[in-house]
C-alpha positions as CSV (number, residue, x, y, z in Angstrom):
1,M,0.1,-0.4,0.1
2,N,1.0,3.6,-1.0
3,A,1.8,6.8,2.2
4,L,2.0,10.0,1.3
5,V,3.3,11.8,4.3
6,L,3.3,15.2,4.9
7,L,7.0,15.3,5.7
8,S,8.0,18.7,7.4
9,G,11.3,17.6,8.4
10,G,10.5,18.1,12.2
11,I,11.1,14.5,14.3
12,D,7.1,13.6,14.1
13,S,6.9,13.6,10.5
14,S,10.5,11.7,9.9
15,C,9.5,9.7,12.5
16,C,6.1,8.7,10.3
17,V,8.0,7.5,7.2
18,A,10.7,5.2,9.4
19,F,6.6,3.8,10.6
20,Y,5.2,3.2,7.3
21,R,8.8,2.2,6.0
22,N,9.2,-0.4,8.4
23,M,5.6,-1.9,8.0
24,G,6.6,-2.7,4.3
25,H,4.4,0.4,2.8
26,E,5.7,2.7,-0.4
27,V,6.5,5.8,0.9
28,I,6.0,9.2,-0.7
29,G,7.2,12.4,1.4
30,V,5.4,15.7,0.1
31,F,6.4,19.1,2.1
32,V,4.4,21.8,1.9
33,D,6.1,25.2,1.8
34,Y,3.1,27.9,2.9
35,G,5.5,30.7,3.9
36,Q,6.5,29.5,7.3
37,P,9.6,32.0,8.9
38,V,11.5,28.6,8.7
39,N,10.1,27.3,5.5
40,Q,14.0,27.0,4.0
41,K,15.5,25.0,7.0
42,E,12.4,22.5,6.6
43,E,12.8,21.7,3.2
44,Q,16.4,20.8,3.8
45,S,15.7,18.9,6.4
46,A,12.7,17.6,4.6
47,N,14.9,16.9,2.0
48,A,17.9,15.5,4.3
49,I,15.0,12.8,5.3
50,A,13.8,12.0,2.4
51,D,17.1,11.2,0.2
52,H,18.2,9.3,3.9
53,Y,15.1,6.7,2.9
54,T,15.2,7.1,-0.2
55,I,11.6,7.7,-1.0
56,P,9.9,9.8,-3.6
57,F,9.7,13.3,-2.0
58,H,7.8,16.3,-3.5
59,I,7.6,19.9,-2.7
60,I,4.5,21.6,-3.1
61,R,4.9,26.3,-2.7
62,C,2.2,28.4,-1.6
63,S,1.8,31.5,-1.8
64,G,-0.4,34.6,0.3
65,P,-0.3,37.4,2.8
66,S,3.6,37.0,5.0
67,V,2.6,36.2,8.8
68,E,4.2,35.4,11.2
69,F,3.4,32.1,13.0
70,Q,4.0,30.6,16.4
71,G,2.7,27.6,18.3
72,E,-1.0,26.7,16.9
73,I,-1.7,27.5,13.4
74,A,-5.3,27.1,13.4
75,G,-6.3,25.0,10.1
76,R,-2.3,24.3,9.8
77,N,-3.3,20.3,9.4
78,A,-6.2,20.3,7.6
79,F,-5.0,22.7,5.1
80,L,-1.9,20.8,4.6
81,V,-3.8,17.4,4.1
82,F,-6.3,19.3,1.7
83,V,-2.9,21.0,-0.4
84,A,-1.6,17.2,-0.9
85,L,-5.1,15.8,-2.1
86,L,-5.4,19.1,-4.6
87,Y,-2.2,18.2,-5.7
88,I,-1.7,14.5,-6.8
89,P,-5.9,13.8,-7.3
90,Q,-4.5,10.3,-8.3
91,F,-2.9,9.0,-5.2
92,A,-4.6,6.5,-3.0
93,G,-3.6,4.7,-0.6
94,L,-2.4,6.4,3.6
95,L,-2.5,10.2,3.2
96,A,-0.4,10.4,6.8
97,L,0.4,12.9,9.3
98,G,2.8,12.7,12.1
99,I,0.3,14.3,14.8
100,H,0.4,12.8,18.7
101,S,-1.1,13.3,21.4
102,G,0.1,15.9,24.4
103,T,-1.1,19.2,23.0
104,T,-3.9,21.1,23.1
105,Y,-3.8,21.4,19.8
106,Y,-7.0,21.0,18.2
107,D,-5.5,19.8,15.0
108,C,-3.8,17.1,17.0
109,S,-6.9,15.2,18.5
110,E,-8.7,12.4,18.1
111,H,-12.0,14.7,17.0
112,F,-10.2,16.1,14.2
113,A,-8.2,13.2,12.6
114,S,-12.1,11.2,12.5
115,H,-13.6,14.3,11.0
116,L,-10.4,14.9,8.5
117,G,-10.5,11.2,7.6
118,S,-14.2,11.5,7.1
119,I,-13.9,13.9,4.9
120,L,-11.0,12.5,3.2
121,E,-12.6,8.9,2.7
122,A,-15.9,10.9,0.8
123,Y,-13.6,13.1,-1.7
124,R,-12.3,10.0,-2.7
125,N,-14.4,7.2,-2.3
126,G,-12.6,5.1,0.2
127,E,-9.4,5.0,-2.3
128,I,-7.5,7.9,0.2
129,A,-7.7,7.0,4.6
130,L,-5.8,9.2,6.9
131,A,-3.2,8.0,8.8
132,T,-2.1,8.8,12.1
133,P,-0.2,6.4,13.4
134,F,1.4,8.1,16.9
135,L,-2.0,10.1,17.3
136,H,-2.5,8.3,21.1
137,W,1.4,8.7,21.9
138,S,3.2,10.7,24.4
139,K,5.7,12.9,22.6
140,A,8.8,11.2,24.5
141,M,6.8,7.9,23.3
142,V,7.5,9.5,19.5
143,Y,10.8,9.8,20.7
144,D,11.4,6.8,21.8
145,F,10.6,5.1,18.1
146,A,13.1,6.9,16.8
147,A,15.4,6.4,18.8
148,E,14.8,2.0,19.0
149,H,14.2,3.2,14.9
150,K,17.8,4.5,14.3
151,V,15.5,7.8,13.1
152,P,18.4,10.5,11.8
153,I,17.3,13.0,14.6
154,Q,20.3,15.0,13.8
155,L,18.7,15.8,9.9
156,T,15.4,17.0,11.4
157,W,14.4,20.6,12.3
158,S,11.7,21.8,15.1
159,C,12.2,25.2,15.9
160,E,9.3,27.7,14.8
161,V,11.1,30.5,14.9
162,G,14.5,30.2,13.8
163,P,15.0,30.9,10.5
164,S,18.4,29.8,10.8
165,N,19.3,28.6,13.8
166,P,17.0,27.3,16.9
167,C,16.1,29.6,19.0
168,G,15.3,27.6,22.4
169,R,12.2,29.3,23.0
170,C,9.4,28.2,20.8
171,L,7.5,24.9,22.0
172,S,9.0,23.2,19.1
173,C,12.3,23.7,21.0
174,K,11.3,23.3,24.1
175,D,10.3,20.2,23.3
176,R,13.3,19.2,21.9
177,E,15.6,20.5,24.4
178,H,13.0,18.6,27.3
179,L,13.9,15.1,25.2
180,N,17.5,16.0,25.5
181,V,18.2,15.7,21.5
182,C,20.8,17.3,19.7
183,T,19.4,20.0,17.8
184,Q,20.5,20.9,13.7
185,E,23.7,23.8,13.6
């Protein structure tokens, strides 16, 4: 089965690639540049992960108003899913997000995943399904998976602010620091 992974270049989406590769799926990585302040670092990391796992990699560039993003970005994960659906309309299989529990973000919740999954299946008559393998995992469990499966976390980027070095203050940097992960320099 095919698995299209929305690959941001962070730990969660990189683990999602490893998860589906380990299950024997044909994995495709898709990076969406939506004008985020760290788009270059994220794209670089996503490309490095795709190269590491030797998977096809697509980049989608979207333009719009320049907005500063930090913390929860309302609509982000739904936007990423729908952009991927538009970009690769003939895709059939799993459309995977590396979302996990332990956050207050709506688009990391079971409610969100259930509703978005229903919408996707309705659009494509069941040919495409939303996959969220870490939905009930904590961030620490995702990191344990990364360590156990030798996901190259040194290639990932987690800072929301950047632009060239981790800020050390945003939620993603604090998660990474809390997990005692080496940050990319």
